[in-house]
C-alpha positions as CSV (number, residue, x, y, z in Angstrom):
1,M,68.1,80.3,-211.7
2,E,67.1,83.3,-209.6
3,F,69.2,81.9,-206.7
4,E,72.3,81.3,-209.0
5,I,73.9,84.5,-207.7
6,F,74.2,83.0,-204.2
7,K,76.2,79.9,-205.5
8,N,79.2,82.1,-205.9
9,P,81.0,82.2,-202.5
10,I,82.2,85.8,-203.1
11,N,78.7,87.0,-203.8
12,L,77.3,85.1,-200.8
13,G,79.9,86.6,-198.5
14,Y,79.2,90.1,-199.8
15,Y,75.4,89.8,-199.1
16,V,76.0,88.3,-195.7
17,F,78.3,91.2,-194.9
18,L,75.8,93.7,-196.2
19,I,72.9,92.3,-194.2
20,T,75.0,92.1,-191.1
21,Y,76.2,95.6,-191.6
22,Y,72.7,97.1,-191.9
23,I,71.4,95.1,-189.0
24,F,74.2,96.7,-187.0
25,I,73.4,100.2,-188.4
26,F,69.7,99.9,-187.6
27,S,70.5,98.9,-184.1
28,L,72.8,101.9,-183.8
29,C,70.0,104.2,-185.1
30,I,67.6,102.8,-182.4
31,K,70.3,103.5,-179.8
32,I,70.7,107.1,-181.0
33,L,66.9,107.6,-180.9
34,L,66.8,106.3,-177.3
35,E,69.6,108.6,-176.2
36,Q,67.4,111.6,-177.0
37,K,70.1,113.8,-178.3
38,D,69.4,117.2,-179.8
39,P,67.0,116.6,-182.7
40,S,69.3,118.0,-185.3
41,K,72.1,115.7,-184.2
42,T,69.8,112.7,-184.1
43,I,68.6,113.2,-187.6
44,G,72.1,114.1,-188.8
45,Y,73.8,110.9,-187.4
46,I,71.0,108.6,-188.6
47,L,71.2,110.1,-192.2
48,V,75.0,109.7,-192.2
49,L,74.8,106.1,-190.9
50,L,72.1,105.1,-193.4
51,F,73.3,106.8,-196.6
52,I,77.1,107.0,-196.3
53,P,78.2,103.4,-195.7
54,V,81.3,102.8,-193.6
55,F,82.4,106.5,-193.6
56,G,79.2,107.3,-191.6
57,L,80.1,104.6,-189.1
58,I,83.5,106.1,-188.7
59,V,82.1,109.6,-188.1
60,Y,79.7,108.3,-185.5
61,Q,82.4,106.2,-183.8
62,L,84.7,109.3,-183.5
63,F,82.1,112.0,-182.7
64,G,78.7,110.6,-181.9
65,Q,79.0,108.5,-178.7
66,N,77.2,109.9,-175.6
67,L,79.9,109.6,-172.9
68,R,77.8,111.8,-170.6
69,K,75.6,108.8,-170.1
70,E,78.2,106.1,-170.5
71,K,80.6,107.9,-168.2
72,L,84.3,108.2,-169.1
73,F,85.6,107.0,-165.8
74,N,84.3,105.6,-162.5
75,R,84.0,108.2,-159.7
76,K,83.0,105.5,-157.2
77,A,86.4,105.6,-155.4
78,F,85.9,109.3,-154.8
79,S,82.3,109.1,-153.8
80,E,83.3,106.8,-151.0
81,N,86.3,108.9,-149.8
82,I,85.6,110.1,-146.3
83,Q,88.0,113.1,-146.5
84,L,86.3,114.3,-149.8
85,N,82.9,113.9,-148.3
86,Q,83.9,116.1,-145.4
87,I,85.2,118.7,-147.8
88,I,81.9,118.6,-149.7
89,T,79.8,118.8,-146.5
90,Q,81.8,121.8,-145.4
91,S,81.6,123.5,-148.8
92,N,77.8,123.1,-148.7
93,F,77.7,124.9,-145.4
94,E,80.0,127.6,-146.6
95,F,78.1,128.0,-149.9
96,H,74.9,129.0,-148.1
97,R,76.7,131.2,-145.6
98,N,78.7,133.0,-148.4
99,F,75.5,133.2,-150.6
100,E,73.9,135.3,-147.9
101,D,77.0,137.3,-146.9
102,L,77.8,138.2,-150.5
103,N,74.5,139.6,-151.5
104,L,75.9,142.9,-152.8
105,H,78.9,141.3,-154.5
106,L,76.8,138.7,-156.4
107,A,74.4,141.4,-157.6
108,H,72.2,139.7,-160.3
109,G,74.6,136.8,-160.6
110,K,72.8,135.0,-157.8
111,K,70.9,132.7,-160.2
112,L,74.2,131.7,-161.9
113,A,75.8,130.9,-158.5
114,N,72.9,128.7,-157.6
115,L,73.0,127.0,-161.0
116,L,76.6,126.1,-160.7
117,R,76.1,124.8,-157.2
118,N,73.3,122.5,-158.4
119,N,74.6,121.3,-161.7
120,D,78.4,121.0,-160.8
121,K,78.5,121.2,-157.0
122,A,80.7,124.3,-157.6
123,F,82.0,125.9,-154.3
124,L,81.2,129.6,-153.9
125,T,84.5,130.9,-152.5
126,K,84.8,134.2,-150.8
127,H,88.4,135.3,-150.1
128,N,90.4,135.6,-153.3
129,Q,92.8,137.8,-155.2
130,V,92.8,137.9,-159.1
131,K,95.3,139.3,-161.5
132,L,94.7,139.5,-165.2
133,L,97.7,138.5,-167.3
134,V,97.4,139.5,-171.0
135,N,99.4,137.4,-173.4
136,G,102.1,134.9,-172.9
137,E,104.8,137.5,-172.6
138,N,103.2,138.7,-169.4
139,A,101.8,135.4,-168.1
140,F,104.9,133.2,-168.6
141,P,107.3,135.2,-166.4
142,E,104.6,135.4,-163.6
143,M,104.1,131.6,-163.8
144,L,107.8,130.8,-163.8
145,D,108.3,133.1,-160.8
146,A,105.6,131.3,-158.9
147,I,107.2,127.9,-159.8
148,K,110.6,129.1,-158.5
149,I,109.2,129.8,-155.0
150,A,107.3,126.5,-154.7
151,K,108.1,124.5,-151.5
152,H,105.9,121.4,-151.6
153,F,104.2,120.5,-154.9
154,I,103.5,121.8,-158.4
155,H,100.5,120.4,-160.4
156,L,100.0,121.1,-164.1
157,E,97.2,120.1,-166.4
158,Y,97.6,121.4,-170.0
159,Y,96.1,120.8,-173.4
160,R,99.3,121.8,-175.2
161,I,102.9,121.9,-174.0
162,A,105.4,122.2,-176.8
163,N,109.0,121.0,-176.9
164,D,110.2,124.4,-177.9
165,F,112.0,127.3,-176.2
166,T,109.1,128.2,-173.9
167,G,108.3,124.6,-173.1
168,N,111.8,123.9,-172.2
169,L,111.9,127.0,-169.9
170,F,109.1,125.3,-168.0
171,F,110.7,121.9,-168.1
172,D,114.0,123.2,-166.8
173,A,112.2,125.2,-164.0
174,L,110.2,122.1,-163.0
175,A,113.3,119.9,-163.1
176,E,115.2,122.3,-160.8
177,K,112.3,122.3,-158.3
178,A,112.2,118.5,-158.4
179,E,115.9,118.4,-157.5
180,E,115.0,120.5,-154.4
181,G,112.4,117.8,-153.4
182,V,109.3,119.5,-154.7
183,K,106.8,117.0,-156.0
184,I,105.9,117.6,-159.7
185,R,102.8,116.2,-161.3
186,L,101.9,116.9,-164.9
187,I,98.9,115.9,-167.0
188,Y,99.2,116.7,-170.7
189,D,96.7,116.0,-173.5
190,D,98.0,113.3,-175.8
191,V,96.6,114.9,-178.9
192,G,97.3,118.6,-178.1
193,S,100.8,117.9,-176.7
194,I,101.8,115.6,-179.6
195,E,105.4,116.7,-179.2
196,I,105.7,114.9,-175.9
197,N,106.4,111.4,-177.2
198,K,107.6,108.4,-175.2
199,K,111.2,109.5,-175.4
200,L,110.5,113.0,-174.0
201,N,108.1,111.5,-171.4
202,Q,110.8,109.3,-170.1
203,K,113.3,112.2,-170.1
204,L,110.9,114.2,-168.0
205,R,110.4,111.4,-165.6
206,N,114.2,111.0,-165.3
207,L,114.3,114.7,-164.3
208,G,111.8,114.0,-161.5
209,I,108.6,115.2,-163.3
210,E,105.9,112.6,-163.0
211,C,103.8,113.0,-166.1
212,W,100.9,111.2,-167.7
213,P,99.2,111.7,-171.1
214,F,95.4,112.2,-171.0
215,M,93.5,109.6,-173.0
216,P,96.3,108.3,-175.2
217,V,95.4,107.6,-178.8
218,R,97.5,104.9,-180.4
219,F,97.0,102.6,-183.4
220,P,95.2,100.2,-183.5
221,R,93.3,101.6,-180.5
222,F,92.1,104.5,-182.6
223,T,88.7,105.1,-181.1
224,S,86.4,107.9,-180.2
225,R,88.9,108.9,-177.5
226,I,90.5,111.2,-180.1
227,N,87.5,113.4,-179.9
228,F,87.3,113.9,-176.1
229,R,90.3,116.0,-175.1
230,D,91.6,117.7,-171.9
231,H,91.5,121.3,-173.0
232,R,92.1,122.7,-169.6
233,K,95.1,125.0,-168.7
234,I,95.8,124.8,-165.0
235,L,99.0,125.5,-163.0
236,L,98.7,124.9,-159.2
237,I,101.5,125.7,-156.7
238,D,101.5,124.6,-153.0
239,G,97.7,124.8,-152.8
240,E,98.1,128.6,-152.6
241,V,98.4,129.9,-156.2
242,A,96.7,128.9,-159.4
243,F,96.8,130.0,-163.0
244,I,94.1,129.3,-165.5
245,G,92.9,130.7,-168.9
246,G,93.5,130.1,-172.5
247,I,97.3,130.3,-172.7
248,N,99.1,127.0,-173.6
249,I,102.8,126.6,-172.8
250,R,104.2,127.2,-176.3
251,D,106.3,129.8,-178.1
252,S,103.4,131.1,-180.2
253,Y,101.7,132.6,-177.1
254,D,104.7,134.8,-176.4
255,N,104.7,137.8,-178.7
256,S,108.2,138.9,-177.6
257,L,109.5,136.0,-179.7
258,P,109.8,136.1,-183.5
259,N,106.5,134.4,-184.2
260,L,104.8,134.5,-187.6
261,I,101.5,135.9,-186.2
262,Y,100.5,138.0,-183.2
263,L,98.5,135.9,-180.8
264,K,96.2,137.6,-178.2
265,D,95.2,135.6,-175.2
266,L,94.5,135.9,-171.5
267,N,95.3,134.1,-168.2
268,I,94.4,134.9,-164.6
269,K,96.4,134.3,-161.5
270,I,94.3,133.3,-158.5
271,E,95.3,133.3,-154.8
272,G,92.8,132.2,-152.2
273,D,90.0,129.8,-151.5
274,A,89.2,129.1,-155.2
275,V,92.6,127.3,-155.5
276,N,91.1,124.3,-153.6
277,S,88.4,124.0,-156.2
278,L,91.0,123.7,-159.0
279,Q,93.0,121.3,-156.9
280,L,89.9,119.0,-156.7
281,L,89.6,119.0,-160.5
282,F,93.2,118.1,-160.8
283,F,92.8,115.2,-158.3
284,L,90.0,113.7,-160.4
285,N,91.9,113.7,-163.6
286,W,95.1,112.6,-161.9
287,Y,93.3,109.5,-160.6
288,F,92.0,109.0,-164.2
289,V,95.4,109.0,-165.9
290,S,97.5,107.4,-163.2
291,D,95.2,105.3,-161.0
292,E,96.7,107.1,-158.0
293,Q,94.2,108.6,-155.5
294,L,95.9,111.5,-153.8
295,P,94.8,112.2,-150.2
296,F,92.3,115.0,-149.5
297,N,94.3,116.5,-146.6
298,T,95.7,119.8,-145.5
299,H,98.9,119.2,-147.3
300,F,97.0,119.8,-150.6
301,F,93.9,121.6,-149.5
302,R,94.9,124.6,-147.4
303,S,93.2,127.4,-145.6
304,S,93.9,130.7,-147.4
305,L,95.4,133.7,-145.7
306,I,93.8,136.0,-148.3
307,K,91.3,138.4,-146.7
308,T,90.3,140.3,-149.9
309,I,86.6,139.6,-150.8
310,C,86.4,138.5,-154.4
311,P,83.8,135.7,-154.9
312,I,84.7,133.0,-157.4
313,Q,83.2,129.8,-158.5
314,I,85.1,127.3,-160.6
315,A,82.9,125.9,-163.4
316,A,84.1,122.6,-164.9
317,S,82.6,120.3,-167.5
318,G,83.4,117.4,-169.7
319,P,81.7,114.5,-171.5
320,D,81.6,112.6,-168.3
321,S,79.7,115.2,-166.3
322,D,76.0,115.0,-165.6
323,W,75.2,118.5,-167.0
324,P,76.9,120.7,-169.6
325,S,77.6,123.2,-166.8
326,I,79.9,125.6,-168.7
327,M,77.3,125.9,-171.5
328,Q,74.6,126.5,-169.0
329,S,76.7,129.1,-167.2
330,Y,77.1,131.1,-170.5
331,F,73.4,130.7,-171.1
332,E,72.4,132.0,-167.6
333,G,75.0,134.7,-167.7
334,I,73.6,136.0,-171.0
335,N,70.0,135.9,-169.8
336,A,71.0,137.7,-166.6
337,A,72.4,140.7,-168.4
338,K,70.5,144.0,-167.9
339,K,72.8,146.4,-169.7
340,S,75.7,144.8,-171.6
341,I,77.3,141.6,-172.7
342,K,80.9,141.4,-174.1
343,V,82.1,138.1,-175.4
344,T,85.4,137.1,-176.9
345,T,86.0,133.6,-178.4
346,P,88.4,132.2,-181.1
347,Y,85.8,129.6,-182.2
348,F,82.2,130.6,-182.4
349,V,80.1,127.5,-183.1
350,P,77.3,127.8,-180.6
351,N,74.3,125.7,-180.1
352,E,70.8,127.1,-180.7
353,S,70.3,127.9,-177.1
354,I,73.2,130.3,-177.0
355,V,72.2,131.9,-180.3
356,T,68.7,132.4,-179.0
357,A,69.9,133.8,-175.8
358,L,72.2,136.3,-177.5
359,R,69.5,137.4,-180.0
360,T,66.9,137.7,-177.3
361,S,69.2,139.9,-175.1
362,A,70.0,142.2,-178.1
363,L,66.4,142.5,-179.1
364,S,65.4,143.4,-175.5
365,G,67.8,146.4,-175.5
366,V,70.9,144.9,-174.0
367,S,74.2,145.9,-175.7
368,V,75.6,142.7,-177.0
369,E,79.1,142.6,-178.5
370,L,81.0,139.6,-179.9
371,M,84.6,139.5,-180.9
372,I,86.0,136.7,-183.1
373,P,89.2,136.4,-185.2
374,T,89.2,137.4,-188.9
375,N,91.5,134.4,-189.6
376,P,91.2,131.6,-187.0
377,D,93.6,128.7,-187.3
378,S,90.7,126.5,-188.5
379,I,89.1,126.9,-191.9
380,I,86.1,124.9,-190.8
381,A,85.7,127.0,-187.6
382,K,85.8,130.2,-189.7
383,A,83.2,129.0,-192.2
384,V,80.8,127.9,-189.4
385,S,81.4,131.0,-187.3
386,I,80.5,133.3,-190.3
387,S,77.3,131.3,-191.0
388,Y,75.9,132.3,-187.6
389,L,76.6,136.0,-187.8
390,G,73.5,136.9,-189.9
391,Q,71.1,135.8,-187.1
392,L,73.0,137.9,-184.6
393,L,73.4,141.0,-186.8
394,E,69.7,141.0,-187.6
395,A,69.0,141.1,-183.9
396,G,71.3,144.1,-183.3
397,V,74.4,142.2,-182.0
398,K,77.6,144.1,-182.8
399,V,80.3,141.8,-184.3
400,Y,84.0,142.7,-184.3
401,M,86.5,140.8,-186.4
402,Y,90.0,140.9,-184.8
403,K,92.5,141.6,-187.6
404,R,95.9,142.1,-185.8
405,G,96.5,138.3,-185.7
406,M,94.8,135.5,-183.9
407,I,92.7,136.3,-180.8
408,H,92.6,133.2,-178.6
409,S,91.0,134.8,-175.5
410,K,87.9,133.1,-174.0
411,Y,85.9,135.4,-171.7
412,M,82.5,137.0,-171.2
413,V,81.6,140.1,-169.1
414,I,78.1,140.8,-167.9
415,D,77.1,144.4,-167.0
416,G,80.6,145.1,-165.8
417,T,79.7,143.3,-162.6
418,F,80.7,139.6,-163.1
419,C,82.7,137.7,-165.7
420,S,83.8,134.3,-166.9
421,I,87.4,133.5,-167.9
422,G,88.9,130.2,-168.8
423,S,89.6,127.5,-171.4
424,A,86.1,127.1,-172.9
425,N,85.3,128.4,-176.3
426,L,81.8,129.4,-177.2
427,D,81.4,126.3,-179.3
428,I,79.9,122.9,-179.3
429,R,83.2,121.1,-178.8
430,S,83.9,123.0,-175.6
431,F,80.3,122.5,-174.5
432,E,80.1,118.7,-175.1
433,Y,83.4,117.0,-176.0
434,N,86.3,118.7,-174.2
435,F,87.2,118.8,-170.5
436,E,87.1,122.5,-169.8
437,V,87.4,124.9,-166.8
438,N,86.3,128.5,-166.3
439,A,86.4,130.9,-163.4
440,I,83.2,132.8,-162.7
441,I,84.3,136.0,-160.9
442,Y,81.7,138.1,-159.1
443,N,83.7,141.2,-158.9
444,Q,83.2,144.7,-160.4
445,E,86.8,145.7,-160.4
446,I,88.0,142.6,-162.3
447,S,85.0,142.8,-164.7
448,T,85.7,146.5,-165.5
449,E,89.4,145.7,-166.1
450,L,88.3,142.9,-168.5
451,E,85.9,145.3,-170.2
452,N,88.8,147.7,-170.8
453,V,90.8,144.8,-172.4
454,F,87.8,144.2,-174.7
455,E,87.6,147.9,-175.6
456,N,91.3,148.1,-176.3
457,D,91.1,145.1,-178.5
458,K,88.4,146.7,-180.6
459,K,91.0,149.1,-181.9
460,D,92.5,146.1,-183.7
461,C,89.1,145.0,-185.2
462,F,86.7,146.0,-187.9
463,E,83.0,145.8,-187.3
464,I,81.1,143.7,-189.8
465,T,77.6,144.9,-190.9
466,L,74.6,143.0,-191.9
467,E,74.9,144.4,-195.4
468,Q,78.5,143.1,-195.7
469,W,77.4,139.7,-194.4
470,E,74.5,139.4,-196.9
471,N,76.7,140.5,-199.9
472,R,79.4,137.9,-199.4
473,P,80.1,135.7,-202.5
474,I,77.6,132.9,-203.2
475,S,80.5,130.3,-203.1
476,K,81.2,131.3,-199.5
477,K,77.5,131.3,-198.6
478,L,77.2,127.7,-199.9
479,T,80.4,126.5,-198.1
480,Q,79.4,128.1,-194.8
481,A,75.8,126.8,-195.0
482,F,77.1,123.2,-195.6
483,M,79.7,123.5,-192.8
484,R,77.0,124.7,-190.4
485,I,75.0,121.6,-191.1
486,V,77.8,119.2,-190.4
487,A,79.4,121.2,-187.5
488,P,77.0,119.7,-184.8
489,L,78.1,116.2,-185.8
490,I,81.9,116.8,-185.5
């Protein structure tokens, strides 16, 4: 009688499914343990898989896979490229020569320069010019002017390009250059640039703009790819000029237009040797999206005529890279500070290493200032960000809440001597899941100018105190505490 339950085919099928499911889940748990993730993530994913059937598996499938070990795409074709190996050999020689020549310019950023060389093979370039471009209303005209004088090629890699007034200004400018014979190549993120559908993609191709989506997500191939996005914002022109930063090509970044909210952001224009470093990054992702390997020749990689000394390293990271180089650059930069640290980020969801570094610097007497938006465009990000503030405030970190609108800038200034500007937020997603790019600029003039931007933005902020943080409503405390627990998992 005790086995009567198994005579029903429905019951038998259910138990077979259940046993199979949990065998699979246990095998996944063993896999997670062997991956040696951060302990909090390991425990979190195992608990979710064991105690939240099906949904836990979906969460792990979307967010939990370790692509740093599994590799997102094969770099073998590049590792065997003779031209690329010649560039790398030459860059190794130039790195050591520049490292010695730029002793005064690097100041106490030497350890950071070495770190990026070792974890990301980042070139240390010497001759560059940098221009800060605050907000889309200043960046877009400069970018469009640069596009208009292009003679050979224009390369774009963007998380978000909208099919709106601003987006169409760029599409029209690119189409005009394509008619002149300029080669246009565009990579856009398939999730971020959701407005570029198949119809618009074909229209752009008909206009002479060769464009490819980054990691398309389509049903039924709805996999963990939705979680690993190309968050970079890069515009390259003729191998001579580059633009990077946090500004996407979209109306909301231009405050001269009638937008609902004021959006503060920052781009930089780079002329000089560092453009070649950005070109190399574009080549890697172009090969990934199109299967076309562009030649590493002087048509694309040019000797700069710039003579101004402004050392720059391009730090890039993604789930396929061997090391989380951008996170490590933030960590080393914070630890290198002797006097001051100024950080602006729209999403503050750091790992424990970054929190510890900020707290330790503040406790050791370094002036540490953090600026985040009062109302970011993500409720989850806001809840998690607020949950971290108590630890920082206790250590003496000054926290400014931007209230004019949404601050989307992503930069850090150390001692007014070197700075980091780019696409990476100070959050786990940028550290581990997204493809990001930052420029590390070892230049006092640019760093001081960026500090002035920070000080000016403080006029549109209010400073939050430890007492205010501790006296927030219990409902917010509970929500923020819960969101902080799940944040590392998603």
